[in-house]
N, C-alpha and C positions, 0 to 999 in steps of 0.2 A: 506818683501814686499808682503806677501801673500794677505793681504787685498786689496792692490792696484791692484794686478793681478786679483783677483776675481771681483773687480769692473770693470776692463777693459773687462773681459769676459761678464759680465752682460750688459755693454754698447753695446758691439758688438751684442749681441742677440737682444737688443732693437732696434738698428739701422737697423739690418737685417730685423726684423719684419716690421718696417716702410717702408723700401725700397721694401719689397715684395709686399705690397699693391699697391705701385706706379708702380712698374715694371711689375707686373703680367698682367694687361690689355694690355700693350705693347707686352709682350711675347706672350700672347694669340693671338694678331693680326698677329704676324709674324711666330709663331711656332705652334699654336693651343694647345689644352689640351694634346695630346700625346707628343708634343714637350716639354712641361713643365715637364712632368714626366721623359722624357728622360734626360733633363737637370739636374733634381734632381739626377738621377743615376750617371751621369758624375761627378757632384760635390761630391757625396759620395765617388766615386772611388778616386778622387783627394785627398779628406780628408784622406782616408786610406793610400795613398802613402806618404802624409806629415807625418802622425803618424809613419809610418814604416821607413822612410829614413831621415827625417829632425829633428824631435823631439828626443833629446838624451835620452837614458835610465838613470834613476837616479842611481848614484853610491851608495847612502845610502838611504834606505827608512825605516821609522818607523811610527807607528800609532800615530795620533794626534787627541785628543778628540775634538778639536775645528773645525775640518774639516771632520772627518769620523764618520760614524754611528756605534753605539755600541748597541748590543741587550740588554746588561745589563742596559742601560739607557733608553730604550724605554718606560717602564712603567712610569718612572719619567716624561718623556716628555708628555705622553698621559694623565697624571693626572693634568697637568698644565693648568688651565682654560684660562689664557691669551694667552698661545701658541695655544690652540685649537681655540680661537677666530681668531687669525691671520691665522691659517691653513684654517678655514672656509672662511676667507676673500679672500685668494688667489685662493681657489677653486671657489668661487662665481665669482670673477673678470674674470677668464679665461673661466668659463662656459658661462657667459654673452657675452664675446667677441666672442666665437665660434657661439653661437646662433644668435647674431646680424648679423654676416656675412653669416648666412644661408639665410638672408632676404634682407640686404641692396643692394646687386647687382641687385636683381630683382626689388626693389623699384626704383632705379636709371634708370633702363631700361624702366620700366613702365612710368616714368616721362619724357621719351624722350631722354635719354643719352645712346648711344650705349656702349656695353661692352668695346670696344677699347678706349673709351674716359673717362672711370671711373677715370683714374689717375688724370684728371683735378679737381676732387673733393678731392681725397685722398691726393695729394701733398700739396696744401695749408693748408688743415686740419692738416696734420702731422707737417708741419713747424711751424704753429702758436701754436699748442699744445705743441711742444717742447720748444718754447720760453716762454710760460706760466708756464711751469714746473719749470724753473730755480729759480724764486723768491720764489716759494713755498718750494723748497728744502732748499734754504738758510734760510728761516724762520724756517723750521722744525729743522735743525741741529744747526745753529748758535744761534738761540734764544730759543732753547730747547722747541719748540712748536710742537713736532712731533705728539702727539695725536690729538691736535686741527687741524693740517693740514690734518691728516688722516681722521678725521670725516668730515671736509669740502670737501675733495676730494670724499668721499663716497656719500655725499649728492649731489655733482655735477654730479657724475655718474648716480645717481638716476634721476636727472632732465633730463639728456641725454636720458635715457630710456623712460621716460614719453613723452619727445619731439618726439622721434621716433614713439611712440604709437599714439600720438594725431595729430602730424603735419608732415606727410610724403607725403603731396600732391604736393610738389615742390622740385626741386633739391636744391634750396637755403635753404629750411627748413631742409632737410636731412643733408646737409653740416653743418648747425648750430648745429644740434643735435649731429652729430659725433664729432664736435669740443668740445662740453661739455664733451662727454664721454671720448675722448682721452686725453684731458687736465687732467682729473681725473685719467685715466688709467696710464699715464706716471708718475704722482706723486706717485700713490700707488705702481706701479711696482718698483720704486726707494726706497720708504720708508719702505715697508713691510720687506725686508730682514734685514734692519737696526734695525727694531723693534724686529725681531726674535733674532738678535745678542744681543741686550740690555736686552731682557726678559729672554732668556734661561739661565739655570744654566751653569756655566763655563765648568764643566766637561761633559756636555751633549749638547754643542752647535752644534757639528757635527750631532748628532742624531736629534736634533730639526730641523736643516736645511734639513735633509733627509726626515722627515715627511712633512715638508713644500713643498719641491719639488715634493713629491709624490702627495700631495693634489692639487698642480698646474696641474700636468699631468691628474689626475682624473677629474679636472674641464674641461679641454680641451675635454676629452672624453664625459663626461655627457652633456656638452653644445652642442657639435655637434650632439649627438644622440637625445637629447631633442628638439633641434631646428628643426631637420628634422621631428621628429614624430609630434610635435605640428603644424608645418607648413602644413604637409600632411593632418592631421585630423581636425584641427581647424582654420587654416589660419594664416596670418602674425601677426595679432594683438595678438594672443595667445603667440607668441614667445617673443614679447616685454613685455607682462604682466608677463611672466615667469621671465624675467630679472628684472623687477621692484620689484616683490615680493622677489626674491632672495636677491637683494641689500638692500631692506627694512629690511629684517631679519638681514643682516650683520650690517647695521647701528645701529639697536637696540642692538646687541651683542657688537659691538665696543664701544658704549657709556658707557657700564658698565666695560670696561677694565681699569685697573690702569694705570695712566700715567707712562711710563718708566723713570727711573732715568737718569740724564744727565751724562752718563758714556761712556768711551771708553775702548776697550779691548786691553790688552798688553800681549805679550808672551816673556818670557826670558828663554834662555837655561841655565841649571844648571848642575853642575858636578854630578857624581853618588852619590846617597844618599841611606841610608837604609830607610825602611818604617818609623821608629821612627824619624829619623832626618828630613824626609820630613814632617811629621806631625808637628814637632816643628817649622820648617821654615814657614809652612803655618800659624800657630798661630801667629808668629811674624809679618808676612806680614799683616794679618788681623788687627793687632793693629796699623798699620801705618795710620796716618791721611790721609783721601782721598781715602783709599782703601775700596771700597764697598764690594768686594768679592775676595777671593783668593783660588786657588786650585793648590797644588803642586803635580805633577804626577811623582813619582820617576821612574816608569817603562818607561815613555816617555822622561825623562830628561828635563822637562820643568816646569815652573811656569806660570800659567795663572792668570791675574789680571783684575778686573773691577775697573777702577779708575774714581773717580768724577773729571771731567775736570775742575771744578771751584775751587777745593781745592788741 
């Protein structure tokens, strides 16, 4: 059930992010900025207590290539051009997100909406964007159109950036631009990890996800820093131009990416095998119709398969 559990964690992060945009103006109204930081500290302490006293210690732990990073696989991952395209994508997406929110609150305030009322824009935008995400995800996964959906979402995010650049003179136009961006953001946030999983070599999946997550964190840092510097020295328009250029580069790189095969990842526990027996089992599994890739890890006691879901 690891895949389901990871999906639930990802959904929780996405929902929390959406809620934070809506609740922050209300918290600011009642607690102020110092109160928001204090609340963050309280939540962190609560999380520590949950980890310490609620979550059980695993009885048995072993390394799993599909979820943990391995230094031996790092070179293989960094040489994979399609994985690098996806890494640049998540870097760009979060860099743009941070840079945008260095400016949007000021634009809304300048257009006459006080900071305490910003949730009136964020709430409908997030709800509608979430509803728009669902059919796109179904099309991507069920109809095997994940690359087409990804390219469409990147183009939509680019339109959102251009709309913020050119039409930020009213609250309604800002809300419309944010809706374009977040409809795309939600789709990309949901599909990019799936693309990593489908694209990465079986034995290096955990390492590929590690590089991907690191790229995401770097994007948050670069977007915040670049947004502040550009805003201070060149004005709000430069921030949106930065985002438009970054997403334009991503769209160009993503267009050249190979469409991933329609596969799902499976993991089976196996009994103890010698290295030679594991190699022979791997060859037999690769010969089975519908198996796109197989990797038997004798030291982990598992066999990883990429299976063509149509065969």
